[in-house]
A tleap script that builds the chain and sets N, CA, C and O, in Angstrom:
source leaprc.protein.ff14SB
mol = sequence {
  NMET ILE GLY ILE GLU LEU THR ILE LEU GLU
  ILE VAL HIE ARG TYR MET GLU GLU TYR PRO
  ASN SER ALA PHE TYR VAL ASP ASN GLY TYR
  THR PHE ARG LYS HIE HIE ILE ASP ALA ILE
  TYR ASN MET LEU GLU PRO ASP VAL GLY TRP
  ILE TYR LYS SER PRO ASP MET TYR LYS LYS
  CGLY
}
set mol.1.N position { -14.283 2.796 9.626 }
set mol.1.CA position { -13.635 2.064 8.544 }
set mol.1.C position { -12.184 1.748 8.900 }
set mol.1.O position { -11.525 0.996 8.181 }
set mol.2.N position { -11.682 2.305 9.988 }
set mol.2.CA position { -10.305 2.011 10.385 }
set mol.2.C position { -10.200 0.513 10.668 }
set mol.2.O position { -11.041 -0.060 11.360 }
set mol.3.N position { -9.187 -0.093 10.141 }
set mol.3.CA position { -8.970 -1.529 10.305 }
set mol.3.C position { -9.071 -2.253 8.986 }
set mol.3.O position { -8.261 -3.132 8.694 }
set mol.4.N position { -10.042 -1.899 8.196 }
set mol.4.CA position { -10.192 -2.527 6.880 }
set mol.4.C position { -9.006 -2.158 5.992 }
set mol.4.O position { -8.638 -2.914 5.093 }
set mol.5.N position { -8.412 -0.992 6.246 }
set mol.5.CA position { -7.267 -0.549 5.452 }
set mol.5.C position { -6.081 -1.507 5.593 }
set mol.5.O position { -5.357 -1.750 4.628 }
set mol.6.N position { -5.887 -2.046 6.794 }
set mol.6.CA position { -4.796 -2.996 7.001 }
set mol.6.C position { -5.088 -4.336 6.331 }
set mol.6.O position { -4.170 -5.020 5.878 }
set mol.7.N position { -6.358 -4.707 6.270 }
set mol.7.CA position { -6.743 -5.918 5.549 }
set mol.7.C position { -6.490 -5.737 4.056 }
set mol.7.O position { -5.988 -6.643 3.391 }
set mol.8.N position { -6.835 -4.579 3.539 }
set mol.8.CA position { -6.581 -4.276 2.127 }
set mol.8.C position { -5.088 -4.293 1.855 }
set mol.8.O position { -4.645 -4.820 0.834 }
set mol.9.N position { -4.308 -3.719 2.765 }
set mol.9.CA position { -2.851 -3.716 2.622 }
set mol.9.C position { -2.313 -5.141 2.540 }
set mol.9.O position { -1.459 -5.428 1.701 }
set mol.10.N position { -2.791 -6.019 3.380 }
set mol.10.CA position { -2.356 -7.421 3.380 }
set mol.10.C position { -2.695 -8.097 2.050 }
set mol.10.O position { -1.863 -8.803 1.479 }
set mol.11.N position { -3.894 -7.884 1.568 }
set mol.11.CA position { -4.319 -8.487 0.300 }
set mol.11.C position { -3.495 -7.950 -0.866 }
set mol.11.O position { -3.017 -8.719 -1.700 }
set mol.12.N position { -3.331 -6.633 -0.921 }
set mol.12.CA position { -2.563 -6.012 -2.008 }
set mol.12.C position { -1.104 -6.458 -1.954 }
set mol.12.O position { -0.496 -6.719 -2.993 }
set mol.13.N position { -0.541 -6.546 -0.751 }
set mol.13.CA position { 0.843 -6.982 -0.615 }
set mol.13.C position { 1.017 -8.410 -1.134 }
set mol.13.O position { 1.963 -8.682 -1.873 }
set mol.14.N position { 0.130 -9.314 -0.764 }
set mol.14.CA position { 0.208 -10.702 -1.236 }
set mol.14.C position { 0.050 -10.774 -2.752 }
set mol.14.O position { 0.753 -11.534 -3.418 }
set mol.15.N position { -0.868 -9.988 -3.290 }
set mol.15.CA position { -1.080 -9.968 -4.734 }
set mol.15.C position { 0.173 -9.484 -5.459 }
set mol.15.O position { 0.587 -10.071 -6.458 }
set mol.16.N position { 0.766 -8.420 -4.954 }
set mol.16.CA position { 1.936 -7.843 -5.621 }
set mol.16.C position { 3.188 -8.696 -5.459 }
set mol.16.O position { 4.143 -8.537 -6.219 }
set mol.17.N position { 3.197 -9.585 -4.496 }
set mol.17.CA position { 4.288 -10.552 -4.400 }
set mol.17.C position { 4.241 -11.487 -5.610 }
set mol.17.O position { 5.282 -11.891 -6.128 }
set mol.18.N position { 3.046 -11.824 -6.051 }
set mol.18.CA position { 2.863 -12.705 -7.219 }
set mol.18.C position { 2.960 -11.938 -8.537 }
set mol.18.O position { 3.460 -12.462 -9.532 }
set mol.19.N position { 2.485 -10.712 -8.536 }
set mol.19.CA position { 2.437 -9.890 -9.747 }
set mol.19.C position { 3.090 -8.531 -9.479 }
set mol.19.O position { 2.387 -7.532 -9.323 }
set mol.20.N position { 4.426 -8.481 -9.424 }
set mol.20.CA position { 5.134 -7.262 -9.001 }
set mol.20.C position { 5.025 -6.081 -9.962 }
set mol.20.O position { 5.316 -4.953 -9.566 }
set mol.21.N position { 4.625 -6.298 -11.186 }
set mol.21.CA position { 4.512 -5.196 -12.141 }
set mol.21.C position { 3.124 -4.567 -12.163 }
set mol.21.O position { 2.835 -3.719 -13.007 }
set mol.22.N position { 2.280 -4.980 -11.247 }
set mol.22.CA position { 0.932 -4.437 -11.204 }
set mol.22.C position { 0.893 -3.139 -10.393 }
set mol.22.O position { 1.867 -2.763 -9.740 }
set mol.23.N position { -0.237 -2.480 -10.453 }
set mol.23.CA position { -0.448 -1.240 -9.705 }
set mol.23.C position { -1.798 -1.338 -9.002 }
set mol.23.O position { -2.715 -2.004 -9.483 }
set mol.24.N position { -1.906 -0.672 -7.871 }
set mol.24.CA position { -3.150 -0.618 -7.116 }
set mol.24.C position { -3.662 0.813 -7.173 }
set mol.24.O position { -3.057 1.722 -6.604 }
set mol.25.N position { -4.777 1.006 -7.863 }
set mol.25.CA position { -5.358 2.334 -8.036 }
set mol.25.C position { -6.489 2.516 -7.030 }
set mol.25.O position { -7.347 1.647 -6.870 }
set mol.26.N position { -6.472 3.660 -6.360 }
set mol.26.CA position { -7.529 4.013 -5.416 }
set mol.26.C position { -8.335 5.142 -6.051 }
set mol.26.O position { -7.767 6.011 -6.712 }
set mol.27.N position { -9.641 5.137 -5.857 }
set mol.27.CA position { -10.484 6.126 -6.536 }
set mol.27.C position { -10.272 7.562 -6.061 }
set mol.27.O position { -10.942 8.473 -6.546 }
set mol.28.N position { -9.353 7.777 -5.123 }
set mol.28.CA position { -8.995 9.148 -4.748 }
set mol.28.C position { -7.877 9.687 -5.645 }
set mol.28.O position { -7.397 10.803 -5.446 }
set mol.29.N position { -7.468 8.888 -6.628 }
set mol.29.CA position { -6.480 9.330 -7.598 }
set mol.29.C position { -5.071 8.811 -7.359 }
set mol.29.O position { -4.174 9.068 -8.161 }
set mol.30.N position { -4.865 8.086 -6.268 }
set mol.30.CA position { -3.533 7.572 -5.954 }
set mol.30.C position { -3.314 6.206 -6.582 }
set mol.30.O position { -4.215 5.368 -6.620 }
set mol.31.N position { -2.108 6.001 -7.069 }
set mol.31.CA position { -1.704 4.714 -7.626 }
set mol.31.C position { -0.481 4.223 -6.865 }
set mol.31.O position { 0.551 4.894 -6.825 }
set mol.32.N position { -0.605 3.063 -6.270 }
set mol.32.CA position { 0.468 2.466 -5.494 }
set mol.32.C position { 1.135 1.361 -6.307 }
set mol.32.O position { 0.465 0.504 -6.882 }
set mol.33.N position { 2.449 1.396 -6.344 }
set mol.33.CA position { 3.237 0.345 -7.001 }
set mol.33.C position { 3.789 -0.565 -5.900 }
set mol.33.O position { 3.624 -0.288 -4.712 }
set mol.34.N position { 4.434 -1.636 -6.304 }
set mol.34.CA position { 4.938 -2.613 -5.351 }
set mol.34.C position { 5.887 -1.995 -4.323 }
set mol.34.O position { 5.809 -2.326 -3.140 }
set mol.35.N position { 6.780 -1.102 -4.757 }
set mol.35.CA position { 7.725 -0.520 -3.796 }
set mol.35.C position { 7.017 0.326 -2.732 }
set mol.35.O position { 7.485 0.404 -1.596 }
set mol.36.N position { 5.903 0.953 -3.088 }
set mol.36.CA position { 5.128 1.701 -2.099 }
set mol.36.C position { 4.503 0.737 -1.084 }
set mol.36.O position { 4.601 0.932 0.127 }
set mol.37.N position { 3.863 -0.302 -1.613 }
set mol.37.CA position { 3.190 -1.273 -0.749 }
set mol.37.C position { 4.202 -1.965 0.161 }
set mol.37.O position { 3.934 -2.165 1.345 }
set mol.38.N position { 5.359 -2.332 -0.382 }
set mol.38.CA position { 6.401 -2.963 0.438 }
set mol.38.C position { 6.849 -2.043 1.562 }
set mol.38.O position { 7.018 -2.488 2.697 }
set mol.39.N position { 7.043 -0.764 1.258 }
set mol.39.CA position { 7.492 0.193 2.267 }
set mol.39.C position { 6.458 0.337 3.384 }
set mol.39.O position { 6.823 0.400 4.558 }
set mol.40.N position { 5.190 0.389 3.032 }
set mol.40.CA position { 4.130 0.508 4.037 }
set mol.40.C position { 4.020 -0.783 4.846 }
set mol.40.O position { 3.949 -0.752 6.074 }
set mol.41.N position { 4.008 -1.899 4.157 }
set mol.41.CA position { 3.843 -3.207 4.795 }
set mol.41.C position { 4.984 -3.509 5.768 }
set mol.41.O position { 4.763 -4.126 6.810 }
set mol.42.N position { 6.190 -3.083 5.434 }
set mol.42.CA position { 7.361 -3.399 6.250 }
set mol.42.C position { 7.652 -2.386 7.353 }
set mol.42.O position { 8.666 -2.502 8.041 }
set mol.43.N position { 6.780 -1.393 7.533 }
set mol.43.CA position { 6.943 -0.447 8.627 }
set mol.43.C position { 6.770 -1.194 9.953 }
set mol.43.O position { 6.053 -2.192 10.014 }
set mol.44.N position { 7.423 -0.714 11.009 }
set mol.44.CA position { 7.246 -1.351 12.324 }
set mol.44.C position { 5.777 -1.399 12.722 }
set mol.44.O position { 5.290 -2.403 13.244 }
set mol.45.N position { 5.090 -0.310 12.470 }
set mol.45.CA position { 3.649 -0.243 12.706 }
set mol.45.C position { 3.024 0.375 11.451 }
set mol.45.O position { 3.065 1.594 11.281 }
set mol.46.N position { 2.446 -0.451 10.570 }
set mol.46.CA position { 1.891 0.086 9.317 }
set mol.46.C position { 0.886 1.212 9.566 }
set mol.46.O position { 0.111 1.175 10.522 }
set mol.47.N position { 0.918 2.190 8.702 }
set mol.47.CA position { 0.041 3.351 8.777 }
set mol.47.C position { -1.374 2.939 8.387 }
set mol.47.O position { -1.613 2.537 7.248 }
set mol.48.N position { -2.312 3.036 9.329 }
set mol.48.CA position { -3.683 2.616 9.040 }
set mol.48.C position { -4.374 3.529 8.030 }
set mol.48.O position { -5.374 3.138 7.429 }
set mol.49.N position { -3.859 4.728 7.840 }
set mol.49.CA position { -4.455 5.660 6.880 }
set mol.49.C position { -3.721 5.712 5.561 }
set mol.49.O position { -3.894 6.659 4.794 }
set mol.50.N position { -2.911 4.719 5.283 }
set mol.50.CA position { -2.060 4.715 4.093 }
set mol.50.C position { -2.837 4.908 2.802 }
set mol.50.O position { -2.348 5.562 1.881 }
set mol.51.N position { -4.008 4.365 2.721 }
set mol.51.CA position { -4.774 4.377 1.473 }
set mol.51.C position { -5.288 5.786 1.125 }
set mol.51.O position { -5.666 6.049 -0.017 }
set mol.52.N position { -5.297 6.675 2.112 }
set mol.52.CA position { -5.785 8.040 1.912 }
set mol.52.C position { -4.658 9.040 1.676 }
set mol.52.O position { -4.916 10.228 1.482 }
set mol.53.N position { -3.421 8.573 1.689 }
set mol.53.CA position { -2.256 9.453 1.573 }
set mol.53.C position { -1.506 9.198 0.276 }
set mol.53.O position { -1.613 8.127 -0.321 }
set mol.54.N position { -0.761 10.178 -0.141 }
set mol.54.CA position { 0.038 10.059 -1.356 }
set mol.54.C position { 1.051 8.930 -1.215 }
set mol.54.O position { 1.715 8.822 -0.184 }
set mol.55.N position { 1.178 8.086 -2.243 }
set mol.55.CA position { 2.160 7.009 -2.179 }
set mol.55.C position { 3.597 7.537 -2.104 }
set mol.55.O position { 4.495 6.812 -1.676 }
set mol.56.N position { 3.823 8.780 -2.512 }
set mol.56.CA position { 5.163 9.358 -2.460 }
set mol.56.C position { 5.660 9.527 -1.027 }
set mol.56.O position { 6.859 9.698 -0.806 }
set mol.57.N position { 4.763 9.483 -0.065 }
set mol.57.CA position { 5.163 9.550 1.348 }
set mol.57.C position { 5.940 8.305 1.768 }
set mol.57.O position { 6.661 8.324 2.766 }
set mol.58.N position { 5.792 7.236 1.012 }
set mol.58.CA position { 6.325 5.947 1.405 }
set mol.58.C position { 7.452 5.459 0.517 }
set mol.58.O position { 7.564 4.264 0.244 }
set mol.59.N position { 8.277 6.373 0.070 }
set mol.59.CA position { 9.425 5.964 -0.734 }
set mol.59.C position { 10.423 5.243 0.146 }
set mol.59.O position { 10.694 5.658 1.273 }
set mol.60.N position { 10.962 4.168 -0.375 }
set mol.60.CA position { 11.988 3.416 0.368 }
set mol.60.C position { 13.254 4.225 0.440 }
set mol.60.O position { 13.607 4.952 -0.488 }
set mol.61.N position { 13.943 4.084 1.576 }
set mol.61.CA position { 15.257 4.718 1.705 }
set mol.61.C position { 15.285 5.964 2.473 }
set mol.61.O position { 16.347 6.567 2.633 }
savepdb mol mol.pdb
quit
């Protein structure tokens, strides 16, 4: 399944550019907000396992 996560990241990032107040909920209990997605998307090499990790790992700053 590795690889599909980056496709999901791209789709979610584009969606949140249009709708910044939305949230992306994953059935593992994690909820990603726009600032989380932006932080992951803007990494030099995005984390392919991002969807399985706590969004708090990706705080900006």
